[in-house]
VEXKOL-24496 format. One record per residue (C-alpha): residue number from 1; residue in three letters; x, y, z. Coordinates in Angstrom, 2 decimals, always signed. Layout:
VEXKOL-24496
{NUM, ALA, {X, Y, Z}}
...
END
This chain:
VEXKOL-24496
{1, MET, {+74.32, +116.69, +134.67}}
{2, SER, {+71.08, +115.07, +135.77}}
{3, ASP, {+70.38, +114.18, +139.40}}
{4, PHE, {+69.02, +110.86, +138.13}}
{5, ALA, {+71.23, +107.85, +137.40}}
{6, ILE, {+68.38, +106.32, +135.38}}
{7, GLU, {+65.28, +107.73, +133.74}}
{8, LEU, {+62.87, +105.50, +131.86}}
{9, LYS, {+60.25, +107.30, +129.80}}
{10, GLY, {+57.25, +105.60, +128.23}}
{11, ILE, {+58.79, +102.11, +128.13}}
{12, ASP, {+56.37, +99.73, +126.42}}
{13, LYS, {+56.89, +96.04, +125.62}}
{14, ARG, {+54.65, +93.29, +124.27}}
{15, PHE, {+55.23, +89.58, +123.80}}
{16, GLY, {+52.43, +88.64, +121.42}}
{17, ALA, {+49.17, +89.12, +123.29}}
{18, VAL, {+50.97, +89.72, +126.61}}
{19, HIS, {+51.48, +93.42, +127.40}}
{20, ALA, {+54.46, +93.04, +129.77}}
{21, ASN, {+55.31, +96.73, +130.25}}
{22, LYS, {+52.74, +99.49, +129.77}}
{23, ASN, {+54.11, +103.02, +129.33}}
{24, ILE, {+56.54, +102.74, +132.26}}
{25, ASN, {+58.09, +105.89, +133.71}}
{26, LEU, {+60.78, +105.57, +136.37}}
{27, GLN, {+63.39, +107.87, +137.91}}
{28, VAL, {+66.20, +106.55, +140.09}}
{29, ALA, {+68.26, +109.15, +141.93}}
{30, LYS, {+72.05, +108.89, +141.89}}
{31, GLY, {+73.72, +107.39, +144.94}}
{32, THR, {+70.55, +105.74, +146.26}}
{33, ILE, {+69.20, +102.22, +146.77}}
{34, HIS, {+65.92, +101.95, +144.86}}
{35, GLY, {+63.63, +98.95, +145.34}}
{36, ILE, {+61.31, +97.54, +142.66}}
{37, ILE, {+58.56, +95.20, +143.84}}
{38, GLY, {+55.50, +93.56, +142.32}}
{39, GLU, {+53.66, +90.28, +141.94}}
{40, ASN, {+54.94, +87.50, +139.69}}
{41, GLY, {+54.24, +88.57, +136.13}}
{42, ALA, {+54.03, +92.27, +137.07}}
{43, GLY, {+56.77, +93.10, +134.55}}
{44, LYS, {+59.74, +93.79, +136.86}}
{45, SER, {+62.14, +91.36, +135.20}}
{46, THR, {+61.10, +92.49, +131.71}}
{47, LEU, {+61.78, +96.11, +132.64}}
{48, MET, {+65.22, +95.32, +134.07}}
{49, SER, {+65.99, +93.11, +131.07}}
{50, ILE, {+65.27, +96.11, +128.82}}
{51, LEU, {+67.55, +98.28, +130.95}}
{52, TYR, {+70.31, +95.65, +130.77}}
{53, GLY, {+69.90, +95.08, +127.03}}
{54, PHE, {+68.43, +91.56, +127.03}}
{55, TYR, {+65.24, +92.90, +125.42}}
{56, GLN, {+64.48, +95.91, +123.27}}
{57, ALA, {+61.51, +98.09, +124.20}}
{58, ASP, {+58.80, +98.50, +121.53}}
{59, SER, {+58.72, +102.19, +122.41}}
{60, GLY, {+60.12, +104.57, +125.02}}
{61, GLU, {+63.46, +106.08, +125.95}}
{62, ILE, {+66.27, +105.35, +128.42}}
{63, PHE, {+68.45, +108.09, +129.90}}
{64, ILE, {+71.64, +107.39, +131.87}}
{65, SER, {+72.87, +110.39, +133.90}}
{66, GLY, {+70.74, +112.65, +131.72}}
{67, GLN, {+72.08, +111.30, +128.41}}
{68, LYS, {+69.85, +109.33, +126.07}}
{69, ALA, {+71.17, +105.76, +125.76}}
{70, ASN, {+70.71, +103.14, +123.07}}
{71, ILE, {+71.07, +99.88, +124.99}}
{72, LYS, {+70.83, +97.28, +122.26}}
{73, ASP, {+72.55, +94.47, +124.19}}
{74, SER, {+74.24, +93.72, +127.52}}
{75, LYS, {+77.61, +94.86, +126.17}}
{76, ALA, {+76.10, +98.30, +125.56}}
{77, ALA, {+74.63, +98.25, +129.09}}
{78, ILE, {+78.06, +97.48, +130.58}}
{79, SER, {+79.58, +100.28, +128.50}}
{80, ALA, {+76.90, +102.61, +129.91}}
{81, GLY, {+78.02, +101.70, +133.44}}
{82, ILE, {+75.27, +99.19, +134.28}}
{83, GLY, {+76.01, +95.89, +136.01}}
{84, MET, {+73.57, +93.11, +136.94}}
{85, VAL, {+73.78, +90.40, +139.59}}
{86, HIS, {+71.34, +87.68, +138.60}}
{87, GLN, {+69.30, +85.52, +140.95}}
{88, HIS, {+71.14, +82.46, +139.58}}
{89, PHE, {+74.80, +83.45, +139.48}}
{90, MET, {+76.47, +83.73, +136.07}}
{91, LEU, {+79.84, +82.33, +137.13}}
{92, VAL, {+81.97, +79.55, +135.65}}
{93, GLU, {+82.10, +77.14, +138.58}}
{94, ASN, {+85.45, +75.47, +137.80}}
{95, PHE, {+87.21, +78.81, +137.20}}
{96, SER, {+88.93, +80.79, +139.94}}
{97, VAL, {+87.58, +84.05, +141.34}}
{98, LEU, {+90.17, +86.03, +139.37}}
{99, GLU, {+89.40, +84.19, +136.11}}
{100, ASN, {+85.68, +84.92, +136.53}}
{101, ILE, {+86.36, +88.58, +137.27}}
{102, MET, {+88.46, +88.89, +134.11}}
{103, LEU, {+86.27, +86.82, +131.80}}
{104, GLY, {+85.14, +88.99, +128.90}}
{105, ALA, {+87.28, +91.92, +130.07}}
{106, GLU, {+90.80, +90.56, +129.49}}
{107, GLU, {+92.09, +93.78, +127.84}}
{108, SER, {+95.17, +92.08, +126.40}}
{109, ALA, {+95.99, +89.11, +124.21}}
{110, ILE, {+98.93, +88.45, +126.53}}
{111, LEU, {+97.06, +87.05, +129.51}}
{112, THR, {+99.94, +87.29, +132.02}}
{113, LYS, {+99.91, +91.11, +131.75}}
{114, GLY, {+96.13, +91.18, +132.14}}
{115, ILE, {+96.22, +88.81, +135.12}}
{116, THR, {+98.76, +90.93, +137.01}}
{117, LYS, {+96.74, +94.09, +136.37}}
{118, ALA, {+93.42, +92.40, +137.27}}
{119, ARG, {+94.84, +90.97, +140.51}}
{120, ALA, {+95.99, +94.43, +141.63}}
{121, GLU, {+92.64, +96.03, +140.71}}
{122, LEU, {+90.68, +93.26, +142.46}}
{123, LYS, {+92.72, +93.79, +145.65}}
{124, ARG, {+92.00, +97.54, +145.48}}
{125, LEU, {+88.24, +96.97, +145.03}}
{126, GLU, {+88.14, +94.42, +147.88}}
{127, GLU, {+89.70, +96.94, +150.25}}
{128, GLN, {+87.56, +99.85, +149.06}}
{129, TYR, {+84.26, +97.97, +149.41}}
{130, GLU, {+85.22, +95.62, +152.27}}
{131, MET, {+84.53, +92.50, +150.18}}
{132, GLU, {+87.50, +90.26, +150.82}}
{133, VAL, {+87.73, +87.10, +148.68}}
{134, ASP, {+90.59, +84.78, +147.75}}
{135, PRO, {+91.35, +85.53, +144.07}}
{136, ASP, {+92.66, +82.00, +143.53}}
{137, ALA, {+89.74, +80.15, +145.13}}
{138, ILE, {+87.64, +77.97, +142.81}}
{139, ILE, {+84.04, +79.21, +142.56}}
{140, GLU, {+82.33, +75.86, +143.21}}
{141, GLU, {+84.24, +75.55, +146.51}}
{142, LEU, {+82.98, +78.89, +147.85}}
{143, PRO, {+79.83, +79.48, +149.95}}
{144, VAL, {+76.98, +81.12, +148.02}}
{145, GLY, {+77.38, +84.36, +149.98}}
{146, VAL, {+80.98, +84.68, +148.78}}
{147, GLN, {+79.97, +83.74, +145.21}}
{148, GLN, {+77.52, +86.64, +145.28}}
{149, ARG, {+80.35, +88.92, +146.43}}
{150, VAL, {+82.32, +87.79, +143.36}}
{151, GLU, {+79.37, +88.74, +141.11}}
{152, ILE, {+79.26, +92.23, +142.65}}
{153, LEU, {+83.04, +92.66, +142.32}}
{154, LYS, {+82.82, +91.48, +138.72}}
{155, ALA, {+80.29, +94.23, +137.94}}
{156, ILE, {+82.33, +96.92, +139.72}}
{157, TYR, {+85.51, +95.72, +137.97}}
{158, ARG, {+83.73, +96.54, +134.70}}
{159, LYS, {+83.23, +100.13, +136.00}}
{160, ALA, {+79.55, +99.75, +136.85}}
{161, ASP, {+78.09, +102.83, +138.54}}
{162, ILE, {+74.58, +101.35, +138.48}}
{163, LEU, {+74.08, +97.89, +139.95}}
{164, ILE, {+70.90, +95.80, +139.49}}
{165, LEU, {+70.38, +92.93, +141.98}}
{166, ASP, {+67.65, +90.37, +141.26}}
{167, GLU, {+66.34, +88.59, +144.40}}
{168, PRO, {+69.81, +88.72, +146.00}}
{169, THR, {+69.08, +87.07, +149.37}}
{170, GLY, {+67.24, +83.96, +148.18}}
{171, VAL, {+70.10, +81.59, +149.04}}
{172, LEU, {+71.73, +83.45, +151.94}}
{173, THR, {+71.70, +82.86, +155.69}}
{174, PRO, {+70.43, +85.78, +157.82}}
{175, ALA, {+74.05, +86.68, +158.65}}
{176, GLU, {+75.05, +86.61, +154.96}}
{177, ALA, {+72.04, +88.78, +154.07}}
{178, ASP, {+73.06, +91.30, +156.74}}
{179, HIS, {+76.58, +91.34, +155.29}}
{180, LEU, {+75.18, +91.94, +151.81}}
{181, PHE, {+73.19, +94.91, +153.12}}
{182, ARG, {+76.38, +96.36, +154.63}}
{183, ILE, {+78.06, +95.98, +151.23}}
{184, LEU, {+75.15, +97.75, +149.49}}
{185, ALA, {+75.30, +100.59, +152.04}}
{186, GLN, {+79.04, +100.88, +151.38}}
{187, LEU, {+78.43, +100.99, +147.61}}
{188, LYS, {+75.88, +103.76, +148.16}}
{189, GLU, {+78.39, +105.73, +150.26}}
{190, GLN, {+80.88, +105.41, +147.40}}
{191, GLY, {+78.33, +107.03, +145.05}}
{192, LYS, {+77.03, +103.89, +143.34}}
{193, THR, {+73.34, +103.51, +142.50}}
{194, VAL, {+71.65, +100.22, +143.38}}
{195, ILE, {+68.36, +98.82, +142.03}}
{196, LEU, {+67.04, +96.01, +144.23}}
{197, ILE, {+64.39, +93.61, +142.88}}
{198, THR, {+62.90, +91.53, +145.68}}
{199, HIS, {+59.61, +90.14, +146.94}}
{200, LYS, {+60.78, +90.43, +150.56}}
{201, LEU, {+59.13, +93.57, +151.88}}
{202, ARG, {+61.15, +93.58, +155.10}}
{203, GLU, {+64.33, +93.91, +153.02}}
{204, ILE, {+62.83, +96.81, +151.11}}
{205, MET, {+62.06, +98.60, +154.39}}
{206, ALA, {+65.51, +97.84, +155.80}}
{207, ILE, {+67.81, +98.94, +152.98}}
{208, THR, {+66.13, +101.11, +150.31}}
{209, ASP, {+65.68, +104.89, +150.02}}
{210, GLU, {+62.77, +104.69, +147.59}}
{211, VAL, {+60.57, +101.89, +146.31}}
{212, SER, {+58.54, +101.58, +143.10}}
{213, VAL, {+55.60, +99.20, +142.83}}
{214, MET, {+54.54, +97.44, +139.63}}
{215, ARG, {+51.21, +95.70, +139.04}}
{216, ARG, {+50.10, +93.98, +135.83}}
{217, GLY, {+52.72, +95.67, +133.69}}
{218, GLU, {+52.17, +99.18, +135.04}}
{219, MET, {+54.09, +101.34, +137.48}}
{220, VAL, {+51.41, +102.09, +140.06}}
{221, ALA, {+53.35, +103.97, +142.75}}
{222, THR, {+56.71, +105.23, +143.96}}
{223, ARG, {+57.21, +105.94, +147.65}}
{224, LYS, {+59.97, +107.19, +149.89}}
{225, THR, {+60.67, +104.15, +152.03}}
{226, SER, {+60.61, +106.22, +155.21}}
{227, GLU, {+57.06, +107.34, +154.38}}
{228, THR, {+55.46, +103.95, +153.64}}
{229, SER, {+54.86, +100.62, +155.39}}
{230, VAL, {+54.94, +96.90, +154.62}}
{231, GLU, {+51.13, +96.85, +154.73}}
{232, GLU, {+50.77, +99.68, +152.19}}
{233, LEU, {+53.34, +98.17, +149.81}}
{234, ALA, {+51.66, +94.76, +149.94}}
{235, GLU, {+48.29, +96.33, +149.15}}
{236, LEU, {+49.77, +98.32, +146.27}}
{237, MET, {+51.37, +95.16, +144.85}}
{238, VAL, {+48.25, +93.01, +144.97}}
{239, GLY, {+45.47, +95.60, +144.71}}
{240, ARG, {+43.81, +94.44, +147.95}}
{241, ARG, {+44.52, +94.03, +151.65}}
{242, VAL, {+46.95, +91.19, +152.28}}
{243, LEU, {+47.36, +89.10, +155.43}}
{244, LEU, {+51.09, +89.28, +156.11}}
{245, HIS, {+51.17, +87.04, +159.19}}
{246, VAL, {+50.25, +83.36, +159.16}}
{247, GLU, {+47.23, +82.78, +161.37}}
{248, LYS, {+47.19, +79.31, +162.87}}
{249, GLY, {+45.91, +77.62, +165.98}}
{250, GLU, {+47.77, +75.22, +168.22}}
{251, ALA, {+48.89, +72.00, +166.54}}
{252, LYS, {+47.26, +68.76, +167.68}}
{253, PRO, {+49.83, +66.09, +166.76}}
{254, GLY, {+48.55, +62.54, +166.41}}
{255, GLU, {+50.30, +59.30, +165.50}}
{256, VAL, {+53.62, +59.20, +163.68}}
{257, LYS, {+53.01, +59.17, +159.92}}
{258, LEU, {+56.59, +59.56, +158.67}}
{259, SER, {+59.55, +58.09, +160.52}}
{260, VAL, {+63.13, +58.48, +159.26}}
{261, ARG, {+65.91, +56.56, +160.99}}
{262, ASN, {+69.69, +56.79, +160.44}}
{263, LEU, {+69.25, +57.89, +156.83}}
{264, THR, {+72.45, +58.37, +154.87}}
{265, VAL, {+72.53, +59.50, +151.25}}
{266, ARG, {+75.57, +59.84, +148.99}}
{267, ASP, {+75.59, +61.62, +145.65}}
{268, SER, {+76.95, +60.29, +142.32}}
{269, ARG, {+80.48, +61.34, +143.35}}
{270, GLY, {+80.29, +59.32, +146.57}}
{271, VAL, {+80.05, +62.46, +148.73}}
{272, THR, {+77.83, +62.07, +151.81}}
{273, MET, {+75.02, +64.61, +151.49}}
{274, VAL, {+72.72, +63.26, +154.24}}
{275, ASP, {+74.58, +61.90, +157.24}}
{276, ASN, {+72.78, +59.57, +159.68}}
{277, VAL, {+69.59, +61.68, +159.96}}
{278, SER, {+66.63, +60.63, +162.17}}
{279, PHE, {+63.31, +62.37, +162.89}}
{280, ASP, {+59.52, +61.82, +163.00}}
{281, VAL, {+56.57, +63.75, +161.57}}
{282, ARG, {+53.16, +63.26, +163.17}}
{283, ALA, {+49.65, +63.66, +161.80}}
{284, GLY, {+48.44, +67.23, +162.34}}
{285, GLU, {+51.84, +68.90, +162.58}}
{286, ILE, {+54.29, +70.74, +160.35}}
{287, VAL, {+57.98, +69.95, +160.81}}
{288, GLY, {+60.16, +72.56, +159.14}}
{289, ILE, {+63.72, +71.91, +157.97}}
{290, ALA, {+65.80, +75.09, +157.96}}
{291, GLY, {+69.23, +75.50, +156.45}}
{292, VAL, {+71.21, +77.18, +153.73}}
{293, ALA, {+70.71, +75.55, +150.32}}
{294, GLY, {+73.18, +72.73, +149.69}}
{295, ASN, {+73.29, +71.24, +153.19}}
{296, GLY, {+71.49, +68.01, +152.34}}
{297, GLN, {+67.85, +69.12, +152.43}}
{298, SER, {+67.29, +68.42, +148.71}}
{299, GLU, {+68.80, +64.94, +148.88}}
{300, LEU, {+66.79, +64.15, +152.03}}
{301, LEU, {+63.47, +65.01, +150.36}}
{302, GLU, {+64.40, +63.13, +147.19}}
{303, ALA, {+65.29, +59.98, +149.15}}
{304, ILE, {+62.01, +60.08, +151.09}}
{305, ALA, {+60.06, +60.67, +147.85}}
{306, GLY, {+61.70, +57.72, +146.09}}
{307, MET, {+63.59, +59.89, +143.61}}
{308, ARG, {+67.03, +59.01, +144.94}}
{309, SER, {+68.49, +55.86, +146.55}}
{310, ALA, {+69.69, +56.08, +150.12}}
{311, THR, {+72.96, +54.43, +151.12}}
{312, SER, {+71.54, +53.20, +154.42}}
{313, GLY, {+68.74, +53.86, +156.87}}
{314, THR, {+65.00, +53.28, +157.02}}
{315, VAL, {+61.82, +55.18, +156.23}}
{316, THR, {+58.43, +54.16, +157.65}}
{317, LEU, {+55.29, +55.59, +156.06}}
{318, SER, {+52.00, +55.29, +157.97}}
{319, GLY, {+53.46, +52.38, +159.93}}
{320, GLN, {+54.69, +50.50, +156.85}}
{321, PRO, {+58.46, +50.20, +156.20}}
{322, VAL, {+59.68, +51.36, +152.80}}
{323, ASP, {+62.90, +50.18, +151.15}}
{324, VAL, {+64.68, +53.44, +150.33}}
{325, THR, {+68.04, +51.79, +149.56}}
{326, GLY, {+66.73, +50.23, +146.35}}
{327, PRO, {+66.36, +51.93, +142.95}}
{328, GLY, {+63.53, +54.17, +144.19}}
{329, ASP, {+59.93, +54.33, +143.00}}
{330, PRO, {+58.10, +57.68, +143.34}}
{331, ALA, {+54.89, +56.10, +141.97}}
{332, ASP, {+54.94, +53.55, +144.81}}
{333, MET, {+55.36, +56.35, +147.37}}
{334, ARG, {+52.35, +58.15, +145.87}}
{335, ARG, {+50.30, +54.94, +146.13}}
{336, ARG, {+51.31, +54.73, +149.80}}
{337, GLY, {+49.81, +58.17, +150.46}}
{338, LEU, {+52.84, +60.45, +150.13}}
{339, ALA, {+52.63, +63.58, +147.97}}
{340, HIS, {+55.72, +65.58, +147.02}}
{341, VAL, {+56.08, +69.21, +145.94}}
{342, PRO, {+59.67, +69.27, +144.64}}
{343, GLU, {+62.07, +72.16, +145.24}}
{344, ASP, {+62.76, +72.76, +141.55}}
{345, ARG, {+59.39, +73.06, +139.81}}
{346, HIS, {+60.99, +73.50, +136.39}}
{347, HIS, {+63.16, +70.39, +136.39}}
{348, THR, {+61.27, +67.93, +138.57}}
{349, GLY, {+57.79, +69.39, +139.11}}
{350, LEU, {+56.57, +70.32, +135.64}}
{351, VAL, {+57.05, +69.66, +131.95}}
{352, LEU, {+57.00, +73.24, +130.70}}
{353, LYS, {+56.10, +72.29, +127.11}}
{354, PHE, {+52.97, +70.47, +128.32}}
{355, GLU, {+49.59, +72.15, +128.66}}
{356, GLU, {+48.46, +73.15, +132.15}}
{357, ALA, {+45.89, +70.33, +132.18}}
{358, GLU, {+48.58, +67.74, +131.41}}
{359, ASN, {+50.79, +68.98, +134.25}}
{360, ALA, {+47.80, +69.08, +136.60}}
{361, MET, {+47.59, +65.26, +136.48}}
{362, LEU, {+51.30, +64.45, +135.99}}
{363, GLY, {+52.21, +61.37, +138.04}}
{364, TYR, {+48.55, +60.58, +138.64}}
{365, HIS, {+47.59, +59.93, +135.01}}
{366, GLY, {+46.86, +56.27, +135.83}}
{367, ASP, {+43.90, +57.33, +138.00}}
{368, ARG, {+40.68, +55.78, +136.68}}
{369, LYS, {+38.90, +59.12, +136.69}}
{370, PHE, {+41.19, +60.21, +133.84}}
{371, GLY, {+40.22, +57.27, +131.62}}
{372, GLN, {+40.29, +53.50, +131.20}}
{373, SER, {+43.21, +51.32, +130.10}}
{374, PHE, {+45.67, +53.29, +127.93}}
{375, LEU, {+43.16, +55.89, +126.75}}
{376, LEU, {+42.86, +59.24, +128.48}}
{377, ASP, {+39.51, +60.97, +128.78}}
{378, VAL, {+40.68, +64.41, +127.62}}
{379, GLU, {+37.50, +66.14, +128.72}}
{380, ALA, {+37.80, +64.64, +132.21}}
{381, VAL, {+41.45, +65.76, +132.39}}
{382, ARG, {+40.56, +69.33, +131.42}}
{383, LYS, {+37.55, +69.43, +133.74}}
{384, ASP, {+39.73, +68.32, +136.68}}
{385, ALA, {+42.36, +70.92, +135.74}}
{386, MET, {+39.74, +73.68, +135.57}}
{387, GLU, {+38.48, +72.78, +139.05}}
{388, LYS, {+42.02, +73.12, +140.40}}
{389, ILE, {+42.49, +76.41, +138.54}}
{390, GLU, {+39.39, +77.83, +140.22}}
{391, GLN, {+40.28, +76.50, +143.69}}
{392, TYR, {+43.86, +77.78, +143.57}}
{393, ASP, {+43.23, +81.00, +141.61}}
{394, ILE, {+45.68, +80.02, +138.84}}
{395, ARG, {+46.04, +82.78, +136.25}}
{396, PRO, {+45.31, +82.88, +133.39}}
{397, PRO, {+42.45, +80.36, +133.90}}
{398, ASN, {+43.26, +78.36, +130.76}}
{399, PRO, {+43.97, +74.60, +131.04}}
{400, ARG, {+45.05, +74.54, +127.36}}
{401, LEU, {+47.85, +77.09, +127.84}}
{402, LYS, {+51.44, +75.80, +127.76}}
{403, THR, {+52.81, +75.74, +131.30}}
{404, ALA, {+55.90, +77.73, +130.25}}
{405, ASN, {+53.60, +80.73, +129.66}}
{406, PHE, {+52.50, +80.95, +133.31}}
{407, SER, {+54.39, +83.11, +135.81}}
{408, GLY, {+56.54, +81.39, +138.43}}
{409, GLY, {+53.94, +81.85, +141.16}}
{410, ASN, {+51.19, +80.33, +139.05}}
{411, GLN, {+53.45, +77.43, +138.02}}
{412, GLN, {+53.98, +76.78, +141.72}}
{413, LYS, {+50.21, +76.76, +142.30}}
{414, ILE, {+49.81, +74.16, +139.52}}
{415, VAL, {+52.22, +71.82, +141.36}}
{416, LEU, {+50.67, +72.50, +144.77}}
{417, ALA, {+47.13, +71.90, +143.47}}
{418, ARG, {+48.14, +68.62, +141.86}}
{419, GLU, {+49.76, +67.25, +145.04}}
{420, MET, {+47.52, +68.72, +147.74}}
{421, GLU, {+44.24, +67.72, +146.10}}
{422, ARG, {+45.22, +64.04, +146.20}}
{423, ASN, {+44.36, +64.05, +149.92}}
{424, PRO, {+47.72, +62.55, +150.96}}
{425, GLU, {+48.52, +61.23, +154.44}}
{426, VAL, {+52.01, +62.76, +154.25}}
{427, LEU, {+52.96, +65.87, +152.29}}
{428, ILE, {+56.59, +66.86, +151.76}}
{429, ILE, {+57.18, +70.32, +150.32}}
{430, GLY, {+60.42, +71.84, +149.09}}
{431, GLN, {+60.63, +75.65, +148.91}}
{432, PRO, {+56.85, +76.24, +148.77}}
{433, THR, {+57.07, +79.94, +147.88}}
{434, ARG, {+60.40, +80.25, +146.00}}
{435, GLY, {+60.08, +83.19, +143.58}}
{436, VAL, {+56.44, +83.69, +144.57}}
{437, ASP, {+54.84, +87.10, +145.22}}
{438, VAL, {+53.20, +88.24, +148.44}}
{439, GLY, {+49.61, +87.55, +147.31}}
{440, ALA, {+50.39, +83.97, +146.27}}
{441, ILE, {+52.45, +83.42, +149.44}}
{442, GLU, {+49.41, +84.31, +151.53}}
{443, PHE, {+47.29, +81.75, +149.65}}
{444, ILE, {+49.91, +78.96, +149.80}}
{445, HIS, {+50.52, +79.43, +153.53}}
{446, LYS, {+46.78, +79.29, +154.28}}
{447, ARG, {+46.42, +76.08, +152.29}}
{448, ILE, {+49.36, +74.41, +154.11}}
{449, ILE, {+47.85, +75.29, +157.50}}
{450, GLU, {+44.45, +73.96, +156.36}}
{451, MET, {+46.06, +70.63, +155.48}}
{452, ARG, {+47.78, +70.44, +158.85}}
{453, ASP, {+44.45, +71.09, +160.56}}
{454, GLN, {+42.91, +68.28, +158.49}}
{455, GLY, {+45.36, +65.90, +160.17}}
{456, LYS, {+48.01, +65.68, +157.46}}
{457, ALA, {+51.67, +65.18, +158.37}}
{458, ILE, {+53.73, +67.87, +156.64}}
{459, LEU, {+57.49, +68.06, +156.16}}
{460, LEU, {+58.51, +71.49, +154.92}}
{461, VAL, {+61.90, +72.58, +153.60}}
{462, SER, {+62.57, +76.27, +153.02}}
{463, VAL, {+65.57, +78.58, +152.88}}
{464, GLU, {+63.24, +81.39, +154.02}}
{465, LEU, {+63.72, +81.48, +157.78}}
{466, ASP, {+60.65, +83.69, +158.30}}
{467, GLU, {+58.56, +81.13, +156.44}}
{468, ILE, {+59.84, +78.23, +158.53}}
{469, ARG, {+59.24, +80.14, +161.79}}
{470, SER, {+55.72, +81.13, +160.70}}
{471, LEU, {+54.52, +77.72, +159.51}}
{472, ALA, {+56.39, +75.06, +161.46}}
{473, ASP, {+55.35, +73.55, +164.78}}
{474, ARG, {+58.88, +72.17, +165.21}}
{475, ILE, {+62.08, +73.27, +163.44}}
{476, ILE, {+64.96, +70.97, +162.51}}
{477, VAL, {+68.13, +72.74, +161.33}}
{478, MET, {+70.47, +70.97, +158.89}}
{479, PHE, {+74.13, +71.78, +158.38}}
{480, ALA, {+76.59, +69.75, +156.28}}
{481, GLY, {+74.12, +66.88, +155.94}}
{482, ARG, {+73.52, +66.46, +159.67}}
{483, ILE, {+70.84, +67.68, +162.06}}
{484, ALA, {+72.51, +70.60, +163.83}}
{485, GLY, {+69.66, +70.99, +166.30}}
{486, GLU, {+65.91, +71.11, +166.90}}
{487, ARG, {+64.10, +74.23, +168.13}}
{488, ASN, {+60.63, +75.61, +168.72}}
{489, PRO, {+59.30, +78.24, +166.27}}
{490, ASP, {+59.80, +80.97, +168.89}}
{491, ALA, {+63.59, +80.49, +168.74}}
{492, SER, {+65.33, +83.71, +167.74}}
{493, GLU, {+66.57, +84.34, +164.22}}
{494, GLY, {+70.08, +84.68, +165.62}}
{495, GLU, {+69.96, +81.28, +167.36}}
{496, LEU, {+68.66, +79.56, +164.23}}
{497, GLY, {+71.17, +81.44, +162.08}}
{498, LEU, {+74.06, +80.11, +164.21}}
{499, LEU, {+72.79, +76.55, +163.78}}
{500, MET, {+72.39, +77.11, +160.01}}
{501, ALA, {+76.01, +78.26, +159.83}}
{502, GLY, {+77.23, +75.30, +161.92}}
{503, VAL, {+78.69, +77.62, +164.52}}
{504, GLU, {+77.36, +75.76, +167.57}}
{505, GLN, {+78.67, +72.46, +166.21}}
{506, LYS, {+82.11, +74.02, +165.69}}
{507, LEU, {+82.12, +75.42, +169.24}}
{508, GLU, {+81.16, +72.02, +170.69}}
{509, ALA, {+83.92, +70.33, +168.66}}
{510, ALA, {+86.47, +72.88, +169.92}}
{511, GLU, {+85.50, +72.21, +173.53}}
END
């Protein structure tokens, strides 16, 4: 038997003119946690999709425990003992935990027999791997950290010895991330092999045994984690020295540019998502909103941007009151000097079927520099797009390319360039670096600080606590739609984590 759980030999994959994987060789030792890192578009996801059977390699071989494997689809991957926990969970939200665990692996046409057997096996796995969940709980009612646990149990239930996790901590609190790492360490002790795809280098250093670095479709290095550093890995990823810490001077706050008072927002079901929230943002400062996804941050930004009606409350922009309880008008907010980088670039930031140049002016297409009356000056549109491409290092530098063909990091730069280059008085940004690699993160952070220093008022929402602490001059923490507290950026991760989990509020209520 081989010492390697996985061996990839000469894996090559093209998508038309794009050479996604170039003669990749990779060995992952059994019973280890192996990290795979790289910039957006480096080929990590393509490689893992080949291993899990979503794609077929044009050439190359896959060996599982020394045996050559023909992984033609995900069913074959599962049969080979491979499980995958996706960044966006693949669970049926209105099914119970047990129903999701069983789905696709029922084993019997008589479901009652299968349910009894599955319940007993799930209990055994929970105890073995210290991952307790209520088998009868409905998925949509569970915190994201517990949902992720269900995904891992689902893979192990299907006898996975090799587990692939794609950006697993993106929606977790620091405490939930720590618990996940304890689970992964337990899986390793039980002889499982874990492949961890992440752009968070601190996580790589904390949990992995080895790490492989991809750049532009090639495997450029593999290191023992104990023998490398964050600085070396970042340089290997990007091909140059990378500034890993945000350099910024002292903020010089001016007059209040954005004032929110007693804002309450309910969703389409009548559930209160933002509950009586008040705060100010001044010119020349960055106010960060920290919190686990789903605690009202998205609805707050959408109400301020005019995308969603508030139930009650007021918003004042540059001294002028805005009616946010009406139908909402994002175009009016833009005219008032507010720019908005939405959290979900795919659904509310871009039209993926449009060319880059079209997305680069989206929402500002009425600007006279793009043409007169109803006619667009196509050359002016493309010239403006090309200027933004050069300023923001958007790759490939092609304003005619469909936006869907850019990597996630470059799509994010398209949105940022469009909003930042309008010279707004107030800039609200949701998840500025979600799914973005270390090189692009460095660029985006520098640009945000530059705008602050130009006197812009910036409201920043991020689930990345490190990002909030690095960029913000003041931090507001949201939990269950309310402001749980306000802290300075030098507050400890533990203190902020407690606020994010609502622990301090619960303690105060108990007293």
